[in-house]
PDB file with one MODEL, atoms N, CA, C and O in Angstrom:
MODEL        1
ATOM      1  N   MET A   1       0.904  -1.242  -0.166  1.00  0.00           N
ATOM      2  CA  MET A   1      -0.253  -0.142   0.030  1.00  0.00           C
ATOM      3  C   MET A   1       0.847   1.196   0.718  1.00  0.00           C
ATOM      4  O   MET A   1       1.492   1.462   1.733  1.00  0.00           O
ATOM      5  N   GLN A   2       0.367   1.983  -1.199  1.00  0.00           N
ATOM      6  CA  GLN A   2       1.011   3.552  -1.377  1.00  0.00           C
ATOM      7  C   GLN A   2       0.082   4.944  -1.339  1.00  0.00           C
ATOM      8  O   GLN A   2      -1.061   5.003  -1.794  1.00  0.00           O
ATOM      9  N   ARG A   3       0.654   5.826  -0.835  1.00  0.00           N
ATOM     10  CA  ARG A   3       0.451   7.028  -0.762  1.00  0.00           C
ATOM     11  C   ARG A   3       1.395   7.614  -1.141  1.00  0.00           C
ATOM     12  O   ARG A   3       2.592   7.504  -0.878  1.00  0.00           O
ATOM     13  N   ILE A   4       0.694   8.430  -1.950  1.00  0.00           N
ATOM     14  CA  ILE A   4       1.200   9.673  -2.836  1.00  0.00           C
ATOM     15  C   ILE A   4       0.770  11.178  -2.568  1.00  0.00           C
ATOM     16  O   ILE A   4      -0.329  11.704  -2.745  1.00  0.00           O
ATOM     17  N   HIS A   5       1.343  11.439  -2.337  1.00  0.00           N
ATOM     18  CA  HIS A   5       0.982  13.342  -2.216  1.00  0.00           C
ATOM     19  C   HIS A   5       1.223  14.123  -3.313  1.00  0.00           C
ATOM     20  O   HIS A   5       2.450  14.215  -3.301  1.00  0.00           O
ATOM     21  N   ALA A   6       0.480  15.276  -5.061  1.00  0.00           N
ATOM     22  CA  ALA A   6       1.427  16.101  -5.442  1.00  0.00           C
ATOM     23  C   ALA A   6       0.654  16.990  -5.807  1.00  0.00           C
ATOM     24  O   ALA A   6      -0.572  17.093  -5.780  1.00  0.00           O
ATOM     25  N   ILE A   7       1.613  17.749  -6.218  1.00  0.00           N
ATOM     26  CA  ILE A   7       1.305  19.130  -6.637  1.00  0.00           C
ATOM     27  C   ILE A   7       0.669  19.246  -8.553  1.00  0.00           C
ATOM     28  O   ILE A   7       0.271  18.091  -8.702  1.00  0.00           O
ATOM     29  N   VAL A   8       0.504  19.698  -9.410  1.00  0.00           N
ATOM     30  CA  VAL A   8      -0.668  19.822 -10.453  1.00  0.00           C
ATOM     31  C   VAL A   8      -0.500  20.953 -10.568  1.00  0.00           C
ATOM     32  O   VAL A   8      -1.176  21.877 -10.115  1.00  0.00           O
ATOM     33  N   SER A   9       0.758  20.985 -11.416  1.00  0.00           N
ATOM     34  CA  SER A   9       0.803  22.022 -12.118  1.00  0.00           C
ATOM     35  C   SER A   9       0.754  22.496 -13.706  1.00  0.00           C
ATOM     36  O   SER A   9       1.444  21.908 -14.539  1.00  0.00           O
ATOM     37  N   GLY A  10      -0.017  23.481 -14.026  1.00  0.00           N
ATOM     38  CA  GLY A  10      -0.877  23.794 -15.951  1.00  0.00           C
ATOM     39  C   GLY A  10      -1.872  24.205 -15.947  1.00  0.00           C
ATOM     40  O   GLY A  10      -2.508  24.780 -15.063  1.00  0.00           O
ATOM     41  N   ARG A  11      -2.134  23.911 -17.077  1.00  0.00           N
ATOM     42  CA  ARG A  11      -3.749  23.958 -17.212  1.00  0.00           C
ATOM     43  C   ARG A  11      -4.465  23.203 -16.433  1.00  0.00           C
ATOM     44  O   ARG A  11      -3.989  22.079 -16.599  1.00  0.00           O
ATOM     45  N   VAL A  12      -5.458  23.119 -15.562  1.00  0.00           N
ATOM     46  CA  VAL A  12      -5.978  21.917 -14.469  1.00  0.00           C
ATOM     47  C   VAL A  12      -6.617  22.940 -13.615  1.00  0.00           C
ATOM     48  O   VAL A  12      -6.657  22.759 -12.398  1.00  0.00           O
ATOM     49  N   GLN A  13      -7.215  24.204 -14.258  1.00  0.00           N
ATOM     50  CA  GLN A  13      -8.353  24.673 -12.980  1.00  0.00           C
ATOM     51  C   GLN A  13      -9.302  24.614 -14.198  1.00  0.00           C
ATOM     52  O   GLN A  13      -8.682  24.403 -15.240  1.00  0.00           O
ATOM     53  N   GLY A  14     -10.646  24.742 -14.350  1.00  0.00           N
ATOM     54  CA  GLY A  14     -11.434  24.916 -14.792  1.00  0.00           C
ATOM     55  C   GLY A  14     -12.090  24.132 -16.205  1.00  0.00           C
ATOM     56  O   GLY A  14     -12.916  24.518 -17.032  1.00  0.00           O
ATOM     57  N   VAL A  15     -11.493  23.149 -16.096  1.00  0.00           N
ATOM     58  CA  VAL A  15     -10.986  22.297 -18.223  1.00  0.00           C
ATOM     59  C   VAL A  15     -11.152  21.005 -17.203  1.00  0.00           C
ATOM     60  O   VAL A  15     -10.428  20.086 -17.585  1.00  0.00           O
ATOM     61  N   GLY A  16     -12.074  20.606 -15.742  1.00  0.00           N
ATOM     62  CA  GLY A  16     -12.950  19.323 -15.093  1.00  0.00           C
ATOM     63  C   GLY A  16     -11.917  18.396 -14.761  1.00  0.00           C
ATOM     64  O   GLY A  16     -12.194  17.246 -14.421  1.00  0.00           O
ATOM     65  N   PHE A  17     -10.651  18.850 -14.841  1.00  0.00           N
ATOM     66  CA  PHE A  17      -8.992  18.036 -14.561  1.00  0.00           C
ATOM     67  C   PHE A  17      -9.536  17.105 -13.140  1.00  0.00           C
ATOM     68  O   PHE A  17      -9.214  15.945 -12.883  1.00  0.00           O
ATOM     69  N   ARG A  18     -10.434  17.987 -12.350  1.00  0.00           N
ATOM     70  CA  ARG A  18     -10.639  17.492 -10.369  1.00  0.00           C
ATOM     71  C   ARG A  18     -11.494  16.258 -10.982  1.00  0.00           C
ATOM     72  O   ARG A  18     -11.136  15.125 -10.658  1.00  0.00           O
ATOM     73  N   TYR A  19     -12.924  16.457 -12.099  1.00  0.00           N
ATOM     74  CA  TYR A  19     -14.054  15.351 -12.043  1.00  0.00           C
ATOM     75  C   TYR A  19     -13.329  14.499 -12.447  1.00  0.00           C
ATOM     76  O   TYR A  19     -13.462  13.456 -11.807  1.00  0.00           O
ATOM     77  N   GLN A  20     -12.359  14.438 -13.495  1.00  0.00           N
ATOM     78  CA  GLN A  20     -11.225  13.092 -14.489  1.00  0.00           C
ATOM     79  C   GLN A  20     -10.574  12.792 -13.750  1.00  0.00           C
ATOM     80  O   GLN A  20     -10.712  11.572 -13.662  1.00  0.00           O
ATOM     81  N   ALA A  21      -9.398  13.338 -12.621  1.00  0.00           N
ATOM     82  CA  ALA A  21      -8.886  12.531 -11.459  1.00  0.00           C
ATOM     83  C   ALA A  21      -9.694  11.553 -11.063  1.00  0.00           C
ATOM     84  O   ALA A  21      -9.456  10.360 -11.252  1.00  0.00           O
ATOM     85  N   LYS A  22     -10.695  12.003 -10.492  1.00  0.00           N
ATOM     86  CA  LYS A  22     -11.645  11.485  -9.536  1.00  0.00           C
ATOM     87  C   LYS A  22     -12.053   9.367  -9.653  1.00  0.00           C
ATOM     88  O   LYS A  22     -12.021   8.305  -9.031  1.00  0.00           O
ATOM     89  N   VAL A  23     -12.497  10.232 -11.368  1.00  0.00           N
ATOM     90  CA  VAL A  23     -13.431   9.409 -12.652  1.00  0.00           C
ATOM     91  C   VAL A  23     -12.152   8.019 -12.585  1.00  0.00           C
ATOM     92  O   VAL A  23     -12.253   6.841 -12.243  1.00  0.00           O
ATOM     93  N   ASN A  24     -10.617   9.111 -13.250  1.00  0.00           N
ATOM     94  CA  ASN A  24     -10.244   7.748 -13.262  1.00  0.00           C
ATOM     95  C   ASN A  24      -9.595   6.800 -11.798  1.00  0.00           C
ATOM     96  O   ASN A  24      -9.456   5.577 -11.763  1.00  0.00           O
ATOM     97  N   ALA A  25      -9.316   7.657 -10.821  1.00  0.00           N
ATOM     98  CA  ALA A  25      -9.115   7.023  -9.644  1.00  0.00           C
ATOM     99  C   ALA A  25     -10.245   6.287  -8.955  1.00  0.00           C
ATOM    100  O   ALA A  25     -10.053   5.735  -7.872  1.00  0.00           O
ATOM    101  N   GLU A  26     -11.899   6.264  -9.813  1.00  0.00           N
ATOM    102  CA  GLU A  26     -13.392   5.144  -9.405  1.00  0.00           C
ATOM    103  C   GLU A  26     -11.926   3.962  -9.936  1.00  0.00           C
ATOM    104  O   GLU A  26     -11.265   3.370  -9.083  1.00  0.00           O
ATOM    105  N   MET A  27     -11.628   3.806 -11.593  1.00  0.00           N
ATOM    106  CA  MET A  27     -11.686   3.102 -12.201  1.00  0.00           C
ATOM    107  C   MET A  27     -10.704   2.063 -11.840  1.00  0.00           C
ATOM    108  O   MET A  27     -10.743   0.871 -12.146  1.00  0.00           O
ATOM    109  N   LYS A  28      -9.569   2.865 -10.951  1.00  0.00           N
ATOM    110  CA  LYS A  28      -8.481   1.555 -10.242  1.00  0.00           C
ATOM    111  C   LYS A  28      -8.759   1.719  -9.113  1.00  0.00           C
ATOM    112  O   LYS A  28      -7.862   2.074  -8.349  1.00  0.00           O
ATOM    113  N   GLY A  29      -9.716   1.574  -8.758  1.00  0.00           N
ATOM    114  CA  GLY A  29      -9.843   1.677  -7.133  1.00  0.00           C
ATOM    115  C   GLY A  29      -9.081   2.025  -5.839  1.00  0.00           C
ATOM    116  O   GLY A  29      -8.741   1.648  -4.717  1.00  0.00           O
ATOM    117  N   LEU A  30      -9.053   2.856  -6.623  1.00  0.00           N
ATOM    118  CA  LEU A  30      -7.695   4.154  -5.901  1.00  0.00           C
ATOM    119  C   LEU A  30      -8.575   5.220  -4.925  1.00  0.00           C
ATOM    120  O   LEU A  30      -9.413   5.997  -5.384  1.00  0.00           O
ATOM    121  N   SER A  31      -8.235   5.113  -3.522  1.00  0.00           N
ATOM    122  CA  SER A  31      -9.126   6.154  -2.771  1.00  0.00           C
ATOM    123  C   SER A  31      -7.652   7.881  -2.789  1.00  0.00           C
ATOM    124  O   SER A  31      -6.460   8.047  -3.045  1.00  0.00           O
ATOM    125  N   GLY A  32      -8.567   8.516  -2.441  1.00  0.00           N
ATOM    126  CA  GLY A  32      -7.580   9.802  -1.488  1.00  0.00           C
ATOM    127  C   GLY A  32      -8.231  10.443  -2.112  1.00  0.00           C
ATOM    128  O   GLY A  32      -9.280   9.955  -2.535  1.00  0.00           O
ATOM    129  N   TRP A  33      -7.878  11.813  -2.432  1.00  0.00           N
ATOM    130  CA  TRP A  33      -8.695  13.134  -2.660  1.00  0.00           C
ATOM    131  C   TRP A  33      -8.151  14.275  -4.035  1.00  0.00           C
ATOM    132  O   TRP A  33      -7.450  13.929  -4.986  1.00  0.00           O
ATOM    133  N   VAL A  34      -8.534  15.233  -3.865  1.00  0.00           N
ATOM    134  CA  VAL A  34      -8.293  16.598  -4.846  1.00  0.00           C
ATOM    135  C   VAL A  34      -9.309  17.522  -4.717  1.00  0.00           C
ATOM    136  O   VAL A  34     -10.509  17.493  -4.443  1.00  0.00           O
ATOM    137  N   ARG A  35      -7.966  18.862  -5.166  1.00  0.00           N
ATOM    138  CA  ARG A  35      -8.721  20.212  -4.542  1.00  0.00           C
ATOM    139  C   ARG A  35      -7.803  21.015  -5.500  1.00  0.00           C
ATOM    140  O   ARG A  35      -6.830  20.597  -6.128  1.00  0.00           O
ATOM    141  N   ASN A  36      -8.104  21.724  -5.483  1.00  0.00           N
ATOM    142  CA  ASN A  36      -8.104  23.358  -6.651  1.00  0.00           C
ATOM    143  C   ASN A  36      -7.248  24.045  -5.397  1.00  0.00           C
ATOM    144  O   ASN A  36      -7.518  23.917  -4.203  1.00  0.00           O
ATOM    145  N   LYS A  37      -6.039  24.883  -6.028  1.00  0.00           N
ATOM    146  CA  LYS A  37      -5.242  25.499  -4.538  1.00  0.00           C
ATOM    147  C   LYS A  37      -5.069  27.101  -5.626  1.00  0.00           C
ATOM    148  O   LYS A  37      -5.398  27.236  -6.804  1.00  0.00           O
ATOM    149  N   ARG A  38      -4.263  28.415  -4.417  1.00  0.00           N
ATOM    150  CA  ARG A  38      -5.244  29.434  -5.135  1.00  0.00           C
ATOM    151  C   ARG A  38      -4.512  29.911  -5.906  1.00  0.00           C
ATOM    152  O   ARG A  38      -4.903  30.886  -6.548  1.00  0.00           O
ATOM    153  N   ASN A  39      -2.842  29.243  -6.163  1.00  0.00           N
ATOM    154  CA  ASN A  39      -2.306  29.359  -7.279  1.00  0.00           C
ATOM    155  C   ASN A  39      -2.172  28.827  -9.067  1.00  0.00           C
ATOM    156  O   ASN A  39      -1.322  28.962  -9.946  1.00  0.00           O
ATOM    157  N   GLY A  40      -3.123  28.373  -8.991  1.00  0.00           N
ATOM    158  CA  GLY A  40      -3.581  27.650 -10.042  1.00  0.00           C
ATOM    159  C   GLY A  40      -3.872  26.694 -10.055  1.00  0.00           C
ATOM    160  O   GLY A  40      -4.947  26.257 -10.463  1.00  0.00           O
ATOM    161  N   ASP A  41      -2.687  25.921  -9.460  1.00  0.00           N
ATOM    162  CA  ASP A  41      -2.515  24.428  -9.028  1.00  0.00           C
ATOM    163  C   ASP A  41      -3.725  23.257  -8.255  1.00  0.00           C
ATOM    164  O   ASP A  41      -4.671  23.533  -7.517  1.00  0.00           O
ATOM    165  N   VAL A  42      -3.219  21.786  -8.800  1.00  0.00           N
ATOM    166  CA  VAL A  42      -4.122  21.455  -8.242  1.00  0.00           C
ATOM    167  C   VAL A  42      -3.063  20.681  -7.156  1.00  0.00           C
ATOM    168  O   VAL A  42      -1.841  20.785  -7.252  1.00  0.00           O
ATOM    169  N   GLU A  43      -3.803  19.828  -6.030  1.00  0.00           N
ATOM    170  CA  GLU A  43      -3.405  18.942  -5.485  1.00  0.00           C
ATOM    171  C   GLU A  43      -4.588  18.014  -4.610  1.00  0.00           C
ATOM    172  O   GLU A  43      -5.665  17.973  -4.015  1.00  0.00           O
ATOM    173  N   LEU A  44      -3.184  17.225  -5.173  1.00  0.00           N
ATOM    174  CA  LEU A  44      -4.458  15.609  -4.489  1.00  0.00           C
ATOM    175  C   LEU A  44      -3.322  14.692  -4.216  1.00  0.00           C
ATOM    176  O   LEU A  44      -2.164  14.907  -4.574  1.00  0.00           O
ATOM    177  N   GLU A  45      -3.997  12.999  -3.142  1.00  0.00           N
ATOM    178  CA  GLU A  45      -3.295  12.319  -2.745  1.00  0.00           C
ATOM    179  C   GLU A  45      -3.893  10.991  -3.507  1.00  0.00           C
ATOM    180  O   GLU A  45      -5.106  11.028  -3.711  1.00  0.00           O
ATOM    181  N   VAL A  46      -3.363  10.115  -3.839  1.00  0.00           N
ATOM    182  CA  VAL A  46      -3.713   9.148  -3.817  1.00  0.00           C
ATOM    183  C   VAL A  46      -3.698   8.125  -3.191  1.00  0.00           C
ATOM    184  O   VAL A  46      -2.959   8.378  -2.240  1.00  0.00           O
ATOM    185  N   GLN A  47      -4.107   6.914  -3.083  1.00  0.00           N
ATOM    186  CA  GLN A  47      -3.320   5.859  -2.354  1.00  0.00           C
ATOM    187  C   GLN A  47      -4.034   4.348  -3.124  1.00  0.00           C
ATOM    188  O   GLN A  47      -5.234   4.430  -3.386  1.00  0.00           O
ATOM    189  N   GLY A  48      -3.346   3.072  -3.458  1.00  0.00           N
ATOM    190  CA  GLY A  48      -3.376   2.022  -3.709  1.00  0.00           C
ATOM    191  C   GLY A  48      -1.897   1.604  -4.003  1.00  0.00           C
ATOM    192  O   GLY A  48      -0.743   2.028  -4.065  1.00  0.00           O
ATOM    193  N   ASP A  49      -2.944   0.130  -4.189  1.00  0.00           N
ATOM    194  CA  ASP A  49      -0.897  -0.869  -4.691  1.00  0.00           C
ATOM    195  C   ASP A  49      -0.006   0.577  -6.155  1.00  0.00           C
ATOM    196  O   ASP A  49      -0.458   1.426  -6.924  1.00  0.00           O
ATOM    197  N   ARG A  50       1.321   0.073  -5.795  1.00  0.00           N
ATOM    198  CA  ARG A  50       2.164   0.898  -5.775  1.00  0.00           C
ATOM    199  C   ARG A  50       2.291   1.430  -7.716  1.00  0.00           C
ATOM    200  O   ARG A  50       2.667   2.531  -8.118  1.00  0.00           O
ATOM    201  N   GLU A  51       1.777   0.061  -8.711  1.00  0.00           N
ATOM    202  CA  GLU A  51       1.535   0.333 -10.008  1.00  0.00           C
ATOM    203  C   GLU A  51       0.377   0.667 -10.122  1.00  0.00           C
ATOM    204  O   GLU A  51       0.342   1.201 -11.230  1.00  0.00           O
ATOM    205  N   THR A  52      -0.897   0.713  -9.570  1.00  0.00           N
ATOM    206  CA  THR A  52      -1.376   1.502 -10.384  1.00  0.00           C
ATOM    207  C   THR A  52      -1.619   2.870  -9.644  1.00  0.00           C
ATOM    208  O   THR A  52      -2.004   3.608 -10.551  1.00  0.00           O
ATOM    209  N   ILE A  53      -1.604   3.414  -8.775  1.00  0.00           N
ATOM    210  CA  ILE A  53      -1.144   4.274  -8.590  1.00  0.00           C
ATOM    211  C   ILE A  53      -0.036   4.691  -9.486  1.00  0.00           C
ATOM    212  O   ILE A  53      -0.183   5.885  -9.750  1.00  0.00           O
ATOM    213  N   SER A  54       1.120   4.138 -10.117  1.00  0.00           N
ATOM    214  CA  SER A  54       1.433   5.191 -11.677  1.00  0.00           C
ATOM    215  C   SER A  54       1.224   5.086 -11.956  1.00  0.00           C
ATOM    216  O   SER A  54       1.086   6.033 -12.730  1.00  0.00           O
ATOM    217  N   SER A  55       0.479   3.808 -12.432  1.00  0.00           N
ATOM    218  CA  SER A  55      -0.510   3.872 -13.820  1.00  0.00           C
ATOM    219  C   SER A  55      -2.057   4.881 -14.110  1.00  0.00           C
ATOM    220  O   SER A  55      -2.503   5.527 -15.059  1.00  0.00           O
ATOM    221  N   PHE A  56      -2.621   4.483 -12.356  1.00  0.00           N
ATOM    222  CA  PHE A  56      -3.527   6.411 -12.216  1.00  0.00           C
ATOM    223  C   PHE A  56      -2.489   7.613 -12.817  1.00  0.00           C
ATOM    224  O   PHE A  56      -3.174   8.224 -13.638  1.00  0.00           O
ATOM    225  N   PHE A  57      -1.137   8.219 -12.767  1.00  0.00           N
ATOM    226  CA  PHE A  57      -0.704   9.313 -12.761  1.00  0.00           C
ATOM    227  C   PHE A  57       0.138   9.566 -14.718  1.00  0.00           C
ATOM    228  O   PHE A  57       0.629  10.611 -15.146  1.00  0.00           O
ATOM    229  N   ASP A  58       0.015   8.244 -15.456  1.00  0.00           N
ATOM    230  CA  ASP A  58      -0.168   7.927 -16.668  1.00  0.00           C
ATOM    231  C   ASP A  58      -1.033   8.243 -17.286  1.00  0.00           C
ATOM    232  O   ASP A  58      -0.900   8.496 -18.483  1.00  0.00           O
ATOM    233  N   SER A  59      -2.365   8.337 -16.550  1.00  0.00           N
ATOM    234  CA  SER A  59      -4.293   8.442 -16.982  1.00  0.00           C
ATOM    235  C   SER A  59      -4.452  10.190 -17.415  1.00  0.00           C
ATOM    236  O   SER A  59      -5.053  10.700 -18.360  1.00  0.00           O
ATOM    237  N   LEU A  60      -3.346  11.063 -15.882  1.00  0.00           N
ATOM    238  CA  LEU A  60      -3.396  12.141 -16.391  1.00  0.00           C
ATOM    239  C   LEU A  60      -2.960  13.080 -17.334  1.00  0.00           C
ATOM    240  O   LEU A  60      -3.371  14.152 -17.777  1.00  0.00           O
ATOM    241  N   TYR A  61      -1.736  12.141 -17.546  1.00  0.00           N
ATOM    242  CA  TYR A  61      -1.424  13.368 -19.101  1.00  0.00           C
ATOM    243  C   TYR A  61      -2.484  12.281 -19.940  1.00  0.00           C
ATOM    244  O   TYR A  61      -1.566  11.572 -20.352  1.00  0.00           O
ATOM    245  N   GLU A  62      -3.095  11.953 -20.218  1.00  0.00           N
ATOM    246  CA  GLU A  62      -3.583  11.515 -21.433  1.00  0.00           C
ATOM    247  C   GLU A  62      -5.390  12.329 -21.305  1.00  0.00           C
ATOM    248  O   GLU A  62      -6.474  12.008 -21.790  1.00  0.00           O
ATOM    249  N   LEU A  63      -5.085  13.101 -20.696  1.00  0.00           N
ATOM    250  CA  LEU A  63      -6.924  13.963 -20.738  1.00  0.00           C
ATOM    251  C   LEU A  63      -6.776  14.426 -21.345  1.00  0.00           C
ATOM    252  O   LEU A  63      -5.647  14.605 -21.803  1.00  0.00           O
ATOM    253  N   ARG A  64      -7.966  15.020 -21.836  1.00  0.00           N
ATOM    254  CA  ARG A  64      -8.213  15.541 -23.762  1.00  0.00           C
ATOM    255  C   ARG A  64      -8.037  17.141 -22.977  1.00  0.00           C
ATOM    256  O   ARG A  64      -8.015  17.394 -21.772  1.00  0.00           O
ATOM    257  N   PHE A  65      -7.936  17.985 -24.048  1.00  0.00           N
ATOM    258  CA  PHE A  65      -7.952  19.006 -24.550  1.00  0.00           C
ATOM    259  C   PHE A  65      -9.092  19.647 -23.639  1.00  0.00           C
ATOM    260  O   PHE A  65     -10.068  18.908 -23.768  1.00  0.00           O
ATOM    261  N   PRO A  66      -9.492  21.007 -22.518  1.00  0.00           N
ATOM    262  CA  PRO A  66      -7.929  22.070 -22.394  1.00  0.00           C
ATOM    263  C   PRO A  66      -7.295  21.457 -21.827  1.00  0.00           C
ATOM    264  O   PRO A  66      -6.117  21.769 -21.997  1.00  0.00           O
ATOM    265  N   ALA A  67      -7.471  20.475 -21.012  1.00  0.00           N
ATOM    266  CA  ALA A  67      -6.475  20.062 -19.469  1.00  0.00           C
ATOM    267  C   ALA A  67      -4.706  19.996 -20.412  1.00  0.00           C
ATOM    268  O   ALA A  67      -4.411  19.468 -21.484  1.00  0.00           O
ATOM    269  N   LYS A  68      -3.862  20.782 -19.415  1.00  0.00           N
ATOM    270  CA  LYS A  68      -2.638  20.334 -19.866  1.00  0.00           C
ATOM    271  C   LYS A  68      -1.864  20.621 -18.735  1.00  0.00           C
ATOM    272  O   LYS A  68      -1.717  21.696 -18.154  1.00  0.00           O
ATOM    273  N   ILE A  69      -1.151  18.969 -18.381  1.00  0.00           N
ATOM    274  CA  ILE A  69      -0.112  19.404 -17.219  1.00  0.00           C
ATOM    275  C   ILE A  69       0.949  19.688 -17.724  1.00  0.00           C
ATOM    276  O   ILE A  69       1.561  19.188 -18.668  1.00  0.00           O
ATOM    277  N   LYS A  70       1.247  20.864 -16.787  1.00  0.00           N
ATOM    278  CA  LYS A  70       2.871  20.625 -17.190  1.00  0.00           C
ATOM    279  C   LYS A  70       4.710  20.426 -16.152  1.00  0.00           C
ATOM    280  O   LYS A  70       5.904  20.580 -16.409  1.00  0.00           O
ATOM    281  N   GLN A  71       3.975  20.069 -15.136  1.00  0.00           N
ATOM    282  CA  GLN A  71       4.921  18.524 -13.894  1.00  0.00           C
ATOM    283  C   GLN A  71       4.018  18.776 -13.105  1.00  0.00           C
ATOM    284  O   GLN A  71       3.183  19.668 -12.961  1.00  0.00           O
ATOM    285  N   ILE A  72       4.511  17.181 -12.245  1.00  0.00           N
ATOM    286  CA  ILE A  72       4.477  16.693 -11.213  1.00  0.00           C
ATOM    287  C   ILE A  72       4.849  16.876 -10.167  1.00  0.00           C
ATOM    288  O   ILE A  72       6.011  16.597  -9.872  1.00  0.00           O
ATOM    289  N   GLU A  73       3.905  17.453  -9.192  1.00  0.00           N
ATOM    290  CA  GLU A  73       5.267  17.232  -8.090  1.00  0.00           C
ATOM    291  C   GLU A  73       4.817  16.083  -7.116  1.00  0.00           C
ATOM    292  O   GLU A  73       3.745  16.235  -6.530  1.00  0.00           O
ATOM    293  N   LYS A  74       5.839  14.509  -6.817  1.00  0.00           N
ATOM    294  CA  LYS A  74       4.958  14.411  -5.820  1.00  0.00           C
ATOM    295  C   LYS A  74       5.817  13.892  -4.948  1.00  0.00           C
ATOM    296  O   LYS A  74       6.979  13.722  -5.318  1.00  0.00           O
ATOM    297  N   ALA A  75       5.436  13.550  -3.668  1.00  0.00           N
ATOM    298  CA  ALA A  75       6.159  12.646  -2.779  1.00  0.00           C
ATOM    299  C   ALA A  75       4.587  11.678  -1.648  1.00  0.00           C
ATOM    300  O   ALA A  75       3.395  11.641  -1.343  1.00  0.00           O
ATOM    301  N   GLU A  76       6.233  10.985  -1.484  1.00  0.00           N
ATOM    302  CA  GLU A  76       4.896  10.374  -0.513  1.00  0.00           C
ATOM    303  C   GLU A  76       5.258   9.759   0.825  1.00  0.00           C
ATOM    304  O   GLU A  76       6.220   9.567   1.568  1.00  0.00           O
ATOM    305  N   LYS A  77       3.190   9.443   0.653  1.00  0.00           N
ATOM    306  CA  LYS A  77       3.222   9.674   1.904  1.00  0.00           C
ATOM    307  C   LYS A  77       2.992   8.545   3.087  1.00  0.00           C
ATOM    308  O   LYS A  77       4.000   7.846   2.989  1.00  0.00           O
ATOM    309  N   GLU A  78       2.446   8.182   3.807  1.00  0.00           N
ATOM    310  CA  GLU A  78       2.231   7.394   5.404  1.00  0.00           C
ATOM    311  C   GLU A  78       0.697   7.040   4.926  1.00  0.00           C
ATOM    312  O   GLU A  78      -0.132   7.930   5.116  1.00  0.00           O
ATOM    313  N   PRO A  79       0.207   5.691   4.261  1.00  0.00           N
ATOM    314  CA  PRO A  79      -0.890   5.122   4.168  1.00  0.00           C
ATOM    315  C   PRO A  79      -2.029   5.577   4.596  1.00  0.00           C
ATOM    316  O   PRO A  79      -1.613   6.735   4.621  1.00  0.00           O
ATOM    317  N   VAL A  80      -3.660   5.738   5.141  1.00  0.00           N
ATOM    318  CA  VAL A  80      -4.317   6.258   5.526  1.00  0.00           C
ATOM    319  C   VAL A  80      -5.237   5.049   6.093  1.00  0.00           C
ATOM    320  O   VAL A  80      -5.594   4.254   5.223  1.00  0.00           O
ATOM    321  N   PRO A  81      -5.639   4.808   7.297  1.00  0.00           N
ATOM    322  CA  PRO A  81      -5.949   3.231   7.388  1.00  0.00           C
ATOM    323  C   PRO A  81      -8.066   3.175   7.178  1.00  0.00           C
ATOM    324  O   PRO A  81      -8.979   3.576   7.900  1.00  0.00           O
ATOM    325  N   ASN A  82      -8.028   2.546   5.975  1.00  0.00           N
ATOM    326  CA  ASN A  82      -9.892   2.746   5.787  1.00  0.00           C
ATOM    327  C   ASN A  82     -10.323   3.086   5.707  1.00  0.00           C
ATOM    328  O   ASN A  82     -11.301   3.330   6.414  1.00  0.00           O
ATOM    329  N   GLU A  83      -9.802   3.697   4.086  1.00  0.00           N
ATOM    330  CA  GLU A  83      -9.857   5.416   3.818  1.00  0.00           C
ATOM    331  C   GLU A  83     -10.136   4.304   1.981  1.00  0.00           C
ATOM    332  O   GLU A  83      -9.482   3.589   1.222  1.00  0.00           O
ATOM    333  N   GLU A  84     -11.233   4.747   2.099  1.00  0.00           N
ATOM    334  CA  GLU A  84     -12.284   3.904   0.712  1.00  0.00           C
ATOM    335  C   GLU A  84     -12.353   4.510  -0.141  1.00  0.00           C
ATOM    336  O   GLU A  84     -11.808   4.030  -1.135  1.00  0.00           O
ATOM    337  N   GLN A  85     -13.098   6.026  -0.333  1.00  0.00           N
ATOM    338  CA  GLN A  85     -12.842   7.307  -1.562  1.00  0.00           C
ATOM    339  C   GLN A  85     -12.048   7.620  -1.785  1.00  0.00           C
ATOM    340  O   GLN A  85     -11.107   7.587  -0.992  1.00  0.00           O
ATOM    341  N   PHE A  86     -11.912   8.318  -3.506  1.00  0.00           N
ATOM    342  CA  PHE A  86     -11.790   9.737  -3.587  1.00  0.00           C
ATOM    343  C   PHE A  86     -12.630  10.281  -4.144  1.00  0.00           C
ATOM    344  O   PHE A  86     -13.361   9.940  -5.074  1.00  0.00           O
ATOM    345  N   ILE A  87     -12.455  12.016  -3.018  1.00  0.00           N
ATOM    346  CA  ILE A  87     -13.227  13.064  -2.931  1.00  0.00           C
ATOM    347  C   ILE A  87     -12.891  14.481  -3.884  1.00  0.00           C
ATOM    348  O   ILE A  87     -11.810  14.804  -4.379  1.00  0.00           O
ATOM    349  N   ILE A  88     -13.681  14.908  -3.925  1.00  0.00           N
ATOM    350  CA  ILE A  88     -13.094  16.603  -4.575  1.00  0.00           C
ATOM    351  C   ILE A  88     -13.682  16.915  -3.619  1.00  0.00           C
ATOM    352  O   ILE A  88     -14.701  16.483  -3.080  1.00  0.00           O
ATOM    353  N   TYR A  89     -12.461  18.330  -3.231  1.00  0.00           N
ATOM    354  CA  TYR A  89     -12.682  19.272  -2.060  1.00  0.00           C
ATOM    355  C   TYR A  89     -13.400  19.986  -3.275  1.00  0.00           C
ATOM    356  O   TYR A  89     -13.227  19.828  -4.484  1.00  0.00           O
ATOM    357  N   HIS A  90     -14.373  20.930  -2.491  1.00  0.00           N
ATOM    358  CA  HIS A  90     -13.742  22.267  -3.413  1.00  0.00           C
ATOM    359  C   HIS A  90     -13.665  23.722  -2.680  1.00  0.00           C
ATOM    360  O   HIS A  90     -13.227  24.698  -3.290  1.00  0.00           O
TER     361      HIS A  90
ENDMDL
END
């Protein structure tokens, strides 16, 4: 079990990015959360097995226009016990 905290920069607000991140995470059976930051970035945490998390981040780069990722900064965190959902914070 792995948990990754990430800051996603680029054109990621106002383009459905958080919703698509949620859909992609749920399709892969991952838990966590996603939210907008005031500076235009998106912050998220995702939890699951290492390979599935890697596949999740790959899927973010494949999102349709107009979303455009410039960079994803990742850091590993302690897993959250019993977390079962992926939530969009508003």
